C-alpha positions as MATLAB code, in Angstrom:
seq = 'MNHLSRYLLLAAVATLAAGVLQPAVALEADGRLTPGEGYSTVYLVDFPSAPQVTNMPATAGWVGATGVGQGRLALGTDPTSGNHFMYYALPKGYVDNTYEATGNDIPPIVGTYEGSSGHKMGTGLIGSDNFGIDPFELYTTDGEYRMTVDYLADVKTSGTRTDIMSAGIKGVNDPLPAGASQWDRRDGNKKNTDTTRVLQIATSMEWNLDTYGPTGSGAISADDIATLSGYLDNSPDVVRQTTGPDAGLAILAEDGYSYQPADPQFADWIYEVAYEFEFDASLFGAEWADPTTPLHTLMTLAPPHASPNKGLLNQGDIGEPVFTLIPEPSAGLLLACGLAGMALRRRLS';
ca = [
       0.044    0.024    0.053;
       1.327    3.398   -0.771;
       1.540    6.362    1.504;
      -1.364    8.141   -0.056;
      -3.597    4.991    0.304;
      -2.705    4.562    3.643;
      -3.479    8.149    4.577;
      -6.749    7.874    2.965;
      -7.645    4.614    4.715;
      -6.636    6.146    8.257;
      -8.505    9.418    7.472;
     -11.572    7.565    6.449;
     -11.495    5.546    9.694;
     -10.853    8.484   11.788;
     -13.686   10.565   10.214;
     -16.134    7.732   10.605;
     -14.961    6.892   14.098;
     -15.492   10.583   15.382;
     -19.197   10.022   15.165;
     -19.393    6.565   16.960;
     -16.540    6.666   19.559;
     -17.918    5.201   22.795;
     -16.604    4.092   26.118;
     -14.385    0.862   26.072;
     -16.339   -2.493   26.067;
     -15.066   -5.402   28.093;
     -12.952   -7.767   26.084;
     -14.846  -10.926   25.150;
     -13.779  -13.969   23.012;
     -17.095  -14.211   21.070;
     -15.809  -14.053   17.514;
     -16.965  -10.433   16.985;
     -14.952   -7.268   17.322;
     -17.516   -5.199   19.230;
     -17.568   -1.468   18.683;
     -15.344    0.165   21.376;
     -13.956   -3.205   22.774;
     -10.797   -2.782   24.712;
      -8.250   -3.897   22.050;
      -5.314   -1.542   22.453;
      -2.995   -2.534   19.573;
      -4.202   -3.075   16.018;
      -2.406   -3.975   12.974;
      -3.368   -3.908    9.171;
      -2.314   -7.433    7.609;
      -1.087   -7.369    4.130;
      -0.170  -10.413    1.955;
       2.134   -8.974   -0.628;
       3.222  -12.497   -1.957;
      -0.298  -13.781   -2.499;
      -0.917  -14.415   -6.304;
      -2.653  -11.401   -7.563;
      -6.458  -11.776   -8.394;
      -6.620  -11.352  -12.056;
     -10.059   -9.945  -12.353;
      -9.813   -7.101   -9.832;
     -11.434   -3.999  -11.319;
     -10.186   -0.510  -10.523;
     -12.822    0.165   -7.973;
     -12.247   -3.173   -6.279;
     -13.673   -1.994   -2.850;
     -11.107   -1.342   -0.080;
      -8.661    1.770   -0.141;
      -5.297    0.667   -1.222;
      -6.412   -2.837   -2.138;
      -3.997   -5.128   -3.692;
      -3.829   -8.973   -4.317;
      -6.254  -10.623   -1.676;
      -6.720   -7.355    0.347;
      -6.039   -6.641    3.993;
      -6.813   -8.560    7.179;
      -6.919   -7.198   10.749;
      -4.925   -8.249   13.861;
      -5.963   -6.830   17.392;
      -4.246   -7.521   20.713;
      -5.635   -6.674   24.133;
      -5.351   -7.203   27.868;
      -8.358   -7.207   30.167;
      -7.413   -4.788   33.051;
      -9.628   -6.777   35.628;
      -8.727  -10.380   34.861;
      -5.237   -9.804   33.237;
      -6.275  -12.362   30.600;
      -4.874  -11.568   27.028;
      -7.009  -11.382   23.971;
      -6.373  -11.836   20.178;
      -8.648  -10.969   17.058;
      -7.512  -12.072   13.562;
      -9.736  -11.400   10.605;
      -8.459  -12.769    7.130;
      -8.812  -10.713    4.054;
     -11.972  -10.884    2.221;
     -10.324  -11.178   -1.147;
      -9.147  -14.645    0.021;
     -12.104  -16.006    1.835;
     -15.324  -14.710    3.509;
     -18.561  -15.791    5.084;
     -20.460  -16.074    1.877;
     -21.592  -19.153    0.297;
     -24.258  -20.402   -1.966;
     -26.062  -23.796   -2.692;
     -24.449  -24.387   -6.161;
     -21.202  -22.746   -5.379;
     -21.540  -20.402   -8.100;
     -22.384  -17.192   -6.235;
     -20.503  -14.086   -7.288;
     -18.196  -13.146   -4.357;
     -18.990   -9.568   -3.119;
     -15.442   -8.149   -3.799;
     -12.940   -9.804   -5.994;
     -11.908  -13.199   -7.171;
     -13.971  -16.363   -8.042;
     -14.036  -19.319   -5.574;
     -11.895  -22.091   -7.063;
     -13.100  -25.347   -8.422;
     -16.301  -26.299   -9.773;
     -18.042  -26.787   -6.525;
     -17.510  -23.229   -5.442;
     -17.901  -22.176   -1.781;
     -20.627  -23.987    0.349;
     -21.175  -24.032    4.037;
     -20.916  -27.880    4.235;
     -17.725  -28.347    1.914;
     -15.701  -25.214    2.731;
     -16.302  -23.353    6.201;
     -17.155  -26.577    8.213;
     -14.669  -29.315    8.675;
     -12.146  -27.862    6.125;
     -11.022  -24.273    6.918;
      -8.589  -23.756    9.802;
      -5.840  -21.443   11.095;
      -3.195  -22.545    9.868;
      -1.678  -24.844    7.393;
       1.073  -25.091    9.704;
       0.460  -24.614   13.600;
       0.647  -20.961   14.477;
       3.168  -20.209   17.346;
       2.926  -18.091   20.471;
       6.011  -17.132   22.362;
       4.787  -17.477   26.080;
       6.418  -17.328   29.467;
       5.836  -21.044   29.263;
       7.801  -21.450   26.051;
       6.645  -22.005   22.470;
       2.923  -22.888   22.067;
       1.792  -24.328   18.707;
      -1.669  -25.094   17.596;
      -3.986  -25.432   14.626;
      -7.572  -24.296   15.175;
     -10.580  -25.369   13.007;
     -12.963  -22.683   11.828;
     -16.193  -24.771   12.226;
     -17.265  -28.302   13.095;
     -20.518  -30.235   13.164;
     -22.044  -31.245   16.548;
     -24.043  -34.313   16.281;
     -26.612  -36.134   18.410;
     -27.501  -39.743   17.372;
     -26.134  -38.960   13.964;
     -28.160  -35.590   13.335;
     -26.445  -32.296   13.252;
     -27.640  -30.278   16.170;
     -25.189  -27.422   16.200;
     -22.309  -25.803   14.490;
     -19.555  -24.470   16.413;
     -16.057  -23.215   16.377;
     -14.051  -26.291   16.920;
     -11.091  -24.956   18.825;
      -8.294  -27.407   19.710;
      -9.053  -30.948   19.183;
     -10.278  -32.800   22.546;
      -9.903  -29.781   24.893;
     -11.347  -26.428   23.980;
     -15.082  -25.768   23.208;
     -16.401  -28.854   24.937;
     -19.492  -30.521   23.404;
     -22.917  -28.967   24.449;
     -24.870  -30.800   26.962;
     -26.565  -33.908   25.311;
     -24.654  -33.885   22.189;
     -22.881  -37.178   21.354;
     -19.898  -36.418   19.036;
     -17.979  -33.831   17.156;
     -17.762  -34.555   13.456;
     -14.872  -33.526   11.142;
     -12.711  -31.898   13.506;
      -8.765  -31.710   13.007;
      -7.515  -29.005   15.338;
      -4.422  -30.118   16.997;
      -1.797  -28.742   19.482;
       1.975  -29.291   20.165;
       3.764  -28.257   23.462;
       0.509  -26.435   24.478;
      -0.938  -26.342   27.881;
      -4.629  -26.150   26.579;
      -5.987  -25.279   30.056;
      -4.489  -21.863   29.687;
      -6.081  -21.238   26.294;
      -9.480  -20.237   27.872;
     -11.610  -19.751   24.772;
     -11.581  -19.788   21.130;
     -14.474  -18.406   19.104;
     -15.034  -17.492   15.298;
     -17.152  -14.958   13.408;
     -19.334  -17.541   11.825;
     -20.006  -19.082   15.234;
     -21.054  -15.468   16.201;
     -23.369  -15.340   13.270;
     -25.021  -18.624   14.222;
     -25.520  -17.663   17.829;
     -26.852  -14.303   16.982;
     -29.229  -15.431   14.111;
     -29.784  -19.148   15.229;
     -32.454  -20.789   17.324;
     -31.324  -19.128   20.399;
     -30.925  -15.732   18.868;
     -33.250  -14.071   16.439;
     -34.446  -17.543   14.752;
     -33.745  -16.322   11.233;
     -31.739  -19.606   11.043;
     -33.748  -22.665   12.521;
     -32.874  -25.683   14.118;
     -33.978  -27.439   10.853;
     -31.700  -25.218    8.932;
     -28.834  -26.329   11.095;
     -29.552  -30.079   10.741;
     -29.864  -29.718    6.863;
     -27.813  -26.764    6.077;
     -30.894  -25.255    4.577;
     -32.130  -21.730    4.535;
     -29.632  -19.080    5.255;
     -26.992  -21.932    5.789;
     -27.743  -22.874    2.039;
     -27.376  -19.444    0.833;
     -25.674  -16.561    2.960;
     -27.273  -13.314    3.539;
     -26.600  -11.240    0.448;
     -24.736   -7.907    0.391;
     -25.509   -4.583   -1.214;
     -24.086   -4.824   -4.906;
     -23.280   -2.901   -7.891;
     -26.063   -3.594  -10.416;
     -24.482   -2.143  -13.602;
     -21.287   -1.399  -15.431;
     -18.022   -3.158  -15.172;
     -18.291   -3.799  -11.428;
     -21.821   -5.324  -11.554;
     -21.967   -7.913   -8.715;
     -19.207   -6.519   -6.617;
     -20.077   -5.176   -3.171;
     -20.881   -1.501   -2.476;
     -18.756   -1.007    0.630;
     -19.486    0.916    3.709;
     -17.824    4.277    4.248;
     -15.050    2.609    5.931;
     -13.806    1.239    2.619;
     -13.549   -2.292    4.086;
     -17.032   -3.730    5.214;
     -19.841   -5.321    3.324;
     -23.448   -3.848    3.763;
     -26.074   -6.622    4.217;
     -28.877   -6.108    1.847;
     -31.378   -7.601    4.082;
     -31.852   -5.173    7.374;
     -32.505   -8.250    9.644;
     -28.880   -9.210    9.128;
     -27.453   -5.840    9.928;
     -24.855   -7.383   12.235;
     -23.876  -10.320   10.117;
     -20.101  -10.653   10.048;
     -18.776  -11.394    6.643;
     -14.993  -11.535    7.676;
     -13.544  -14.928    8.470;
     -12.116  -14.184   11.851;
     -10.716  -16.098   14.814;
     -10.831  -14.733   18.459;
      -8.830  -16.187   21.345;
      -8.632  -15.752   25.155;
      -5.300  -16.618   26.820;
      -4.687  -16.973   30.546;
      -2.992  -14.141   32.152;
       0.038  -16.099   33.041;
       1.099  -16.610   29.442;
       2.226  -13.132   28.728;
       3.146   -9.890   30.606;
       2.483   -6.220   29.824;
       4.402   -6.775   26.598;
       1.274   -8.614   24.889;
      -0.672   -5.545   24.248;
       2.119   -2.987   24.215;
       2.370   -1.344   20.799;
       6.020   -0.886   21.068;
       6.728   -4.795   21.463;
       7.767   -6.318   18.129;
       5.219   -8.557   17.014;
       7.643  -11.383   15.976;
       8.643  -11.674   19.654;
       5.098  -12.661   20.489;
       3.903  -14.896   17.655;
       4.310  -16.352   14.256;
       1.061  -16.515   12.414;
       0.993  -19.521    9.996;
      -0.788  -19.028    6.517;
      -4.279  -20.005    6.947;
      -6.257  -22.896    5.106;
      -9.464  -22.071    3.055;
     -10.504  -24.663    0.548;
     -11.939  -23.434   -1.539;
     -10.583  -19.823   -1.606;
     -10.871  -17.191   -4.199;
      -8.781  -18.378   -6.845;
      -5.405  -18.818   -5.521;
      -3.061  -21.356   -6.977;
      -2.898  -23.557   -3.990;
      -5.453  -23.795   -1.109;
      -3.179  -22.071    1.385;
      -0.784  -20.256   -0.772;
      -1.542  -16.727    0.445;
       2.202  -15.978    1.535;
       3.601  -14.387    4.694;
       1.661  -11.621    6.296;
       3.226   -8.139    6.555;
       2.121   -6.072    9.699;
       1.501   -2.379    9.898;
       0.788   -0.993   13.349;
      -2.143    1.549   13.291;
      -0.675    4.180   15.842;
      -2.857    5.811   18.581;
      -5.323    7.312   18.513;
      -6.288    5.677   15.048;
      -6.273    2.178   16.564;
      -8.830    3.044   19.119;
     -10.949    4.912   16.535;
     -10.757    1.973   14.248;
     -12.071   -0.439   16.840;
     -14.756    2.080   17.919;
     -15.986    1.684   14.272;
     -16.020   -2.109   14.824;
     -13.838   -2.289   11.655;
     -17.238   -2.565    9.986;
     -19.122    0.652   10.255;
     -21.796   -1.122   12.115;
     -23.622    1.980   12.872;
     -24.006    2.408    8.982;
     -25.199   -1.023    8.879;
     -27.865   -0.516   11.506;
     -29.261    2.366    9.425;
     -30.320   -0.175    6.926;
     -32.991   -1.296    9.567;
];
């Protein structure tokens, strides 16, 4: 991203945030970056080595977009418990929470999902996508932790799908709900990791299911979960260009990053594929959320796995991430916007 593009991005974020800034919200690993949540250190994440998407138009969507676009990484420490939190959103030009029954839906920004089957809930997001291809590494007070985390897995009772949850680390985190008999298609693993100190793992699609599922608004029913029907067969659509060379691409919110749901009842649907963690206070000190701490001394983020993804040469060939710290006060303002201009989304309702 050139200097002008970065300036425009931060200026747009600051302008939007000025109208929605609110007191800090307690950190919670629920899969959603809540407006005003207490993350203190935020990075833009670029993937300059990723194969360039060949059909990206001049107005691809986000400010300074190249290749697969940008992700977000946020770090924070809860001042009461001392526990440490991490939120990692992948670039939507690589993968997102959109899917369609035939797999031929036009993705909202750039790229076409690879393969003839396209992107489906049951053959992409569940039991396949994970973070990362190689375990990602944390450099803790207890030594090196290594883990792979599944995005979603089926929960079954007597052979029937009764829930879809973030799968966490196999066998330890995110225990089965009461009455459920088995996990299905779950591959997460660990090495040299005391998983009792990885307190919580959540994903953005799990948040969508909790918010719009049977215990939430009910837009996604228990039958939809059991049979992957309704909005689990075809994701809530976004506001799109209808004419011209960019027809079918998303009309992004004013933050230059977020999709805008076309249906007001899904105003808070999270389209970013994101992972959120809560770690025990003992694993890190004050350096965790200190913006002066070199990130490579805290972690190595392995390339994610998304199969299918938006047309890359290999399933995980997104390349190594490059991190750019958003300096204060821009980081706080960015998070006050929820990275999504959620206030703008709610105006649709």
